[in-house]
PLY file of the C-alpha trace (Angstrom):
ply
format ascii 1.0
element vertex 178
property float x
property float y
property float z
element edge 177
property int vertex1
property int vertex2
end_header
-0.09 -0.29 0.10
1.50 3.07 -1.13
0.89 5.78 1.50
0.81 9.34 0.67
-0.72 12.01 2.79
-1.04 15.75 2.09
-2.03 18.68 4.17
-2.11 22.26 2.97
1.55 22.75 3.18
2.87 19.43 3.81
3.46 16.42 2.35
3.86 13.06 4.63
5.22 9.48 2.74
6.55 6.37 4.12
10.17 6.80 4.85
12.71 5.09 2.25
16.20 4.41 2.23
17.05 7.22 0.11
16.05 9.15 2.96
19.17 8.19 5.06
21.37 11.41 4.87
18.60 13.76 5.41
17.63 11.34 8.72
21.34 11.13 9.51
21.56 15.41 9.24
18.54 15.47 11.24
19.53 13.23 14.40
23.09 15.00 14.51
21.17 18.26 15.77
21.70 18.62 19.62
18.55 20.58 19.88
16.54 17.85 17.96
18.25 15.68 20.62
17.63 17.27 23.84
14.55 15.57 24.74
14.66 12.34 22.36
15.94 9.32 24.12
17.79 7.93 20.40
20.81 10.22 21.34
23.11 11.73 18.53
24.37 8.95 15.97
28.36 7.74 16.23
27.94 7.39 12.87
26.24 7.26 9.61
26.14 3.69 9.86
24.65 3.79 13.20
21.94 6.01 11.35
21.84 3.15 8.72
20.36 0.46 10.80
17.81 2.73 12.56
16.24 3.88 9.13
16.70 0.10 7.54
14.62 -0.86 10.52
12.01 1.33 9.95
11.73 1.25 6.25
11.67 -2.58 6.88
8.76 -1.78 9.02
6.89 0.25 6.73
6.78 -2.73 4.36
4.57 -5.07 6.66
1.00 -3.55 6.70
0.31 -4.00 10.66
3.61 -3.20 11.64
4.83 0.63 13.01
5.02 3.43 10.24
7.67 6.32 9.73
7.21 8.93 7.76
9.22 11.43 6.18
7.54 15.17 6.19
8.68 17.58 3.17
6.99 20.77 2.59
5.05 20.86 -0.48
5.75 23.91 -1.58
9.72 23.30 -2.86
9.93 19.46 -1.18
12.27 20.36 1.32
12.56 17.57 3.99
11.80 18.98 7.06
11.29 16.16 9.35
10.01 12.94 10.56
6.64 11.38 11.94
5.87 8.36 13.23
3.03 5.63 14.62
4.25 2.86 16.73
1.60 0.69 16.71
0.13 -1.22 20.07
-1.16 -4.85 20.18
-4.42 -5.03 17.46
-7.36 -5.97 20.02
-6.80 -2.35 21.49
-6.39 -0.93 18.21
-4.26 2.05 19.62
-1.00 3.43 18.36
1.58 5.91 19.57
2.85 8.91 17.76
6.14 10.68 17.64
7.89 13.22 15.75
11.05 14.77 14.86
11.13 18.13 13.02
14.03 20.27 12.30
14.94 23.21 14.10
14.64 25.61 11.37
10.92 24.85 11.05
9.89 24.58 14.21
7.13 27.51 15.88
5.83 27.71 12.53
2.60 25.16 12.81
3.93 22.09 10.62
4.50 19.56 13.77
0.65 20.31 14.67
-0.28 20.12 11.05
1.68 16.84 10.48
0.38 15.56 13.71
-3.40 16.11 13.00
-2.97 14.72 9.58
-1.15 11.30 10.97
-4.17 11.65 13.55
-6.80 11.60 11.16
-4.66 8.83 8.90
-4.60 6.67 11.92
-8.48 7.00 12.86
-9.81 6.81 9.53
-7.33 4.61 7.48
-5.96 2.76 10.12
-9.41 1.96 12.43
-7.53 2.79 15.49
-9.58 4.04 19.01
-6.46 5.58 20.56
-3.55 7.60 19.74
-1.18 8.11 22.43
2.24 10.71 22.82
4.57 11.39 25.48
6.92 14.12 26.24
9.60 14.83 28.60
7.88 17.15 30.92
10.59 20.23 30.07
9.73 19.80 26.46
6.98 23.05 26.19
7.35 23.19 22.62
5.98 19.58 22.10
3.17 19.65 24.88
1.81 22.31 22.91
1.86 20.95 19.44
0.28 17.76 21.06
-2.61 19.83 22.71
-3.18 22.02 19.93
-3.41 18.64 17.64
-6.00 18.01 19.61
-4.85 15.35 22.12
-5.62 15.58 26.21
-2.72 15.37 28.92
-3.62 11.97 30.78
-0.82 12.02 33.09
2.63 12.10 34.41
4.85 8.93 34.27
7.85 9.52 36.93
11.46 9.05 35.85
10.55 7.24 32.78
12.96 9.23 30.10
16.39 8.30 29.66
18.15 11.72 28.35
21.54 13.11 28.13
20.54 15.57 31.20
19.48 12.16 32.99
16.15 10.70 34.15
13.11 12.60 33.40
9.28 12.60 33.97
7.23 12.85 30.79
3.34 13.96 30.40
1.20 11.44 28.79
-1.44 12.89 26.22
-3.98 10.98 24.01
-6.79 11.29 21.75
-9.32 8.76 21.14
-11.82 8.85 17.92
-14.77 10.21 19.55
-12.36 13.59 20.26
-11.28 13.83 17.02
0 1
1 2
2 3
3 4
4 5
5 6
6 7
7 8
8 9
9 10
10 11
11 12
12 13
13 14
14 15
15 16
16 17
17 18
18 19
19 20
20 21
21 22
22 23
23 24
24 25
25 26
26 27
27 28
28 29
29 30
30 31
31 32
32 33
33 34
34 35
35 36
36 37
37 38
38 39
39 40
40 41
41 42
42 43
43 44
44 45
45 46
46 47
47 48
48 49
49 50
50 51
51 52
52 53
53 54
54 55
55 56
56 57
57 58
58 59
59 60
60 61
61 62
62 63
63 64
64 65
65 66
66 67
67 68
68 69
69 70
70 71
71 72
72 73
73 74
74 75
75 76
76 77
77 78
78 79
79 80
80 81
81 82
82 83
83 84
84 85
85 86
86 87
87 88
88 89
89 90
90 91
91 92
92 93
93 94
94 95
95 96
96 97
97 98
98 99
99 100
100 101
101 102
102 103
103 104
104 105
105 106
106 107
107 108
108 109
109 110
110 111
111 112
112 113
113 114
114 115
115 116
116 117
117 118
118 119
119 120
120 121
121 122
122 123
123 124
124 125
125 126
126 127
127 128
128 129
129 130
130 131
131 132
132 133
133 134
134 135
135 136
136 137
137 138
138 139
139 140
140 141
141 142
142 143
143 144
144 145
145 146
146 147
147 148
148 149
149 150
150 151
151 152
152 153
153 154
154 155
155 156
156 157
157 158
158 159
159 160
160 161
161 162
162 163
163 164
164 165
165 166
166 167
167 168
168 169
169 170
170 171
171 172
172 173
173 174
174 175
175 176
176 177
């Protein structure tokens, strides 16, 4: 199944191995690593292993899905967004995204997230979509709220960040909310 999601300003499509260099450059940025548990890759080969796994998962219809985000205006790569699928019986998934700092505070993250939420509910027939972010990651929390998610609670000391263990706010949206 070839998935091509569009929003007014964005094109969202499955990550491909040819996107390796774009993903590597995104992962090298300290700004995108601050609240991320993946860490800055030590080499292109490390990023290649991650991208290879994501591309392989994209080939299986019921598996996790990792997408690249491009601007429709000039096809520039601006980030990643993904759905990590839960157990089929629960019809749930967790969403994550990583946007290049040059594109922060312009509404792109919210637009991409709303687009992926609609895809999850309308195409994948999900019942619930969750997300989490470090408690100090105010920007991500705002994006999650603007996309229609509700904060449900806080998990204590769950994220191994470079700065140490962090609590995480937990957000969710259910089909009836969208």
